[in-house]
N, C-alpha and C positions, 0 to 999 in steps of 0.2 A: 471266667465264665462259670467255672464250677463253684467257686466261692461266692458267686453272685455279688461281687463287689462293684460298686458304682464309681467310675472314674470321672473326674471333672477337671477342667483346665481353668484355674482361677487367676492366672497371671494376666496382668493388664497388657493390652495391645500397644506396643511401643516401637513398631517397625518404622524406620526412617526418622526417628526422633532422637534428640540428644539424650544420652543416658544420664540418669540421676546419680550424682556422686554422693555417697553417704558422708555425713559429717565426721570430722576428726574425733578421735576418742578424748576422754577427759584428760586434762593436764594436771598432774598432781606432783608438785615439787616440794611439798612439805610446808611451804609458807603461805600459798594462796590456793584458792579453789575457783576454777573457771567453769561456768555451766556449759553444757554441750549444745544447747539450743542457740542458733545464730540469730534468732529474732528477738526483739524487745517488744514488750507491750507498750503501746503508746501512752497508757495511763500511768505507768510506773517509771521511776527514775532508774538510771543504770546502777545506782548503789543498791536499790531494792532487788534488782534482778541478779546482780553478781556481787554478793557480799564478800568483802575481803576479810579472811580469818587469819589474824596474826598468830604466830607460834608462841610458845611459852617464853621464848627469848624476845621480849618486846623491843629491845634496843637494836636487835639485828634484823628486824622485819623490813625496814626501808632499804637497808643494804642488800638484802636478798632479793627484793623486788627489782632493784636497779641492775643487779647482776644477770637476771634472766632476760632482760631486754625484750619484754613481751609487748607487742604492738596490737593489743586487742582493744576494740572500741568499747567493750564492756567495762574496762578499767579506767577509762578517761571520762572526765566530766563532759557534759553535752557541748560546752563552749569550746573545748579543746579537741574534740573528736574530728578526724579528717573528713572532709565532705565525700559522700558516697554518690557517684554519678548514677543518675537514673537511666534505666535501659531505654525509656521512651525518648530521652533527649540525647542519646548517644550518637556521635557522628558516624559510627560504624553501622553498616546495614545489619538488620536483624537476620539471624540464621534460620528463622522459622516464618512461615506465612501465617495467615489468619486462621487456618485450620490446624496449625501445629506441625505441619510437615517440614522436614529439613530441606532447606534450599541453599545451603552453603556451597563453598567451592568444590566439594566432593559429591554433590548431588547430581542426578541425571539431567536436571534442567539448568545447570549452571551455564552451559554454552548459550542457551537462549537469553539469559540475562546479560551475558557479555555482548551478544549481537545487538540486543536492544540498546545497550549503553553506547555502542559504536555508532548505531544509526542516529541516535540523538546528537552525537558529536559531529557526524559527517554531514547531515542534512542541513542545508542553509538556503534560505530564500532571499538572495541578495537582489535579484532582478525583479522590479515591480511588474505586475501583470494584472490581467482581468480576474475578477472573482470567479469566473466560470472556468478558468484555466489554472487556478492556484495549485501549485505542486507538480505541474507537468514539466516535461523537459522543454528547453527553449527551442523554438522553431525558426524564427525570423533571422535570415542572414543580415549582417550589418549594412551591406551596400546593395540593396535590392530595389529596383525600380519596377513596380507592377505595370507601368504603361509600356514597357519595352517588350516587344514580342520576341520570344526565344524560339527560333526555328532551327532545329538540327538539320543536317543533311537528310535528304529524303530516305535514303537507304537506312540510316541509323534510326530514324523515326519509325520506319516500317518494321525494323527489328524490335522496337519497343512494343508496337501493336501486337506482333506475334508472341512476344514474351508474356504479355498480359493475359492473352486468352489461353496460352498453352501451359503457363506455369503459375502466374500470380493469382489468378482467380479461376482455377479449373473446375470448381464445384459450384460456385455461386454465379451461374450464367444468367444474369438478368439483363445483360447487354447483347443485342443482336449483332453478331460479328459482321455480316455483309453490310448492315447499315453503318456501323462504325467505320468500316473500310471505305464506304462511299463518302462519308464526311471527311475522312482523312485525305482522300484524293482531291476533294473540293477545296480543302484547307490549303493544300500546297499549290493547287492550280490558281487560286485567287490570292495567294500570298497572305492568307489570314483574314481576308475581309468577308468571305462567304457570300453567296448569291442572295440568300434570304436574310435580309438585314434584321428583321424582327426576331428570328430564332437564332441569330448568329452568336450572341453571348452564351446561351445555354449549350450550343453545340461545341463552341470553342472551349468553354469551361470543362465539358465532359471529356474532350480530347486531351486537354492538359492533365486532367486527373488520371486518365489512362496512362499517359506518359509518366506521371509521377509515381503511380503504383508499380508500373513495370520497372522503372529505374531502381526501385528498392530491391527487386529480386534478380537483378542482373549480376553475373559473376564479377568478382573484383577486378579481373584483368580485362573485362569487356564492357566497361561502363563509359558511355560517351559523355563528353562535357565535363564540367567541374564537379567536385565532390558533393556540393550542395545543390545539384541540379534538381533533385527530387523535391526539395523544399521550395525551390524557385517555381517549379511547375505548379505546386499546390497553391502558392500565393498568387500566381498568375491566374489560376482558375478561380480563386476567391475574388479577384478583381473583376473578372469577366462576369461572374454570377451576380455581383453587386450592381451591374448595369442592366439587369433584366427588367423588362417592363411588360405590362399587359397581363394576360391570364396565365395561370399556372400550367406548366407543361409537364409531360412525363419525363422529358429530358432534364428538367430542373430537379426533379426528385432523384433521378438516377445519379446525377452529378454530385449532389449533396450526400447521397448514400455512399457513394464511392469515397467521398471525403471522410466519412466516419471510419471506414475500414482503413484508410490510409493513416488516420490519426492513431488508430490502435497499433499500427506497426511502428509508430514513433513514440510509443509510451505516453501518449497524451489522452488518458482515459477520461479525465474531467472535461476536456475540450470535446471529445467524442460524444460524451453524454449530453452536453449542451447543444451540439449540432444535431444530434439524433432527435431532440425535441422538435426542432424545425422540420426535420424530414417527416416525422409522423404527422405533424400538422398539415404539411403540404400533401402528403399521401392521402389523408382522409378528406382533404378539400376537393381533390379531383376524383374521389370515389374509387380508389384502388381496392378497397375492401368489398366492393360490390362485384358480383359475378356477371360481367357483361359478355354478350355474344357478338361475334363479328357479323356485319351486315349493314344494310342501308339504314336500319332503325338506329343503331348506335353510332354509325359513321366511323367504325373502326375496322381495320383489316385483321387478318388472322395473326400476323406478326405483332401488331400493336396489342391485341388482346393477350397474347402469350407473354409479351414483355411486361404488361401491367400485372399479370398474375405472378410472374416470377419476382418482380420487384417487390410486391407486397409480401411474398414468402420470405425474401431475404430481410425485409424490415422486421418481420416477426422473429427471425433467427437472431438478428442483432439485438432485438429487445430482450430475448432470453439470455444472451451473453451479458448484456448490461445488468440484467437482474442478478445474475450470479456474481458479477464483479462488485456491484454496489450493495448487494443484500436487499 
């Protein structure tokens, strides 16, 4: 400061890059002279770039050249020079990325490259499937009959109902528990036929999805039925919903919305995204986005209005989740 000297840092930034190795010094053995520059001009021959200067002992020059065993490309004719492998066609991966950063085995991102390589080796899509579920985990059991009604003992099924509302979906309460309990009692009293034949497929499909979702969150030592019972309930619900006819009902939207959340638990995000498109179309078709009031004008009770509102809010939440998953 007192001398008012100005300090500057003129060294090039080379952090994370391969250091530049300086060329070897000149080789002077008394008989030949080799230039220090490793590059040759494309317009000049090797003899012009590296002239060989024989010593005063003209007869001993070839003998001296052979004794040193020099393997320099500058001393060989172009037709005898060994081929130099280009870095662009080298089978070994480059140690630098496009920005010049070091990405070799000692870099901080080398583990990501190894994980990426293993994923490419491990992932295989041997099972053919729909374009809407490509890349998802398999779901269909090999020996499943969707026409067969799977009815657990009544106590075990009641345990699944309680598990769903208490543990599986404690925050997304778009199903009315007393209504589901009433349909559950009717399902077992009528042995799966239901009294209202027109709404029976939607109600049974919703009950099966409640069973499937609750079965996923049961403890390992307290899971009734076979190990793939959850998938069987999902496929049975899919079979029941395919038999729906008539106008769109709130139960139809709720059953398919519950299917979307079940597919997320099974790592089938693409299938969930495809199913969610159907859910949104049905939800907008019956006007879940409209703020209706209970009464004689709308023909809806307080429970139905609240169920419609909560179902639409859960659809919005699933839409935000899908947006973050798929970008």
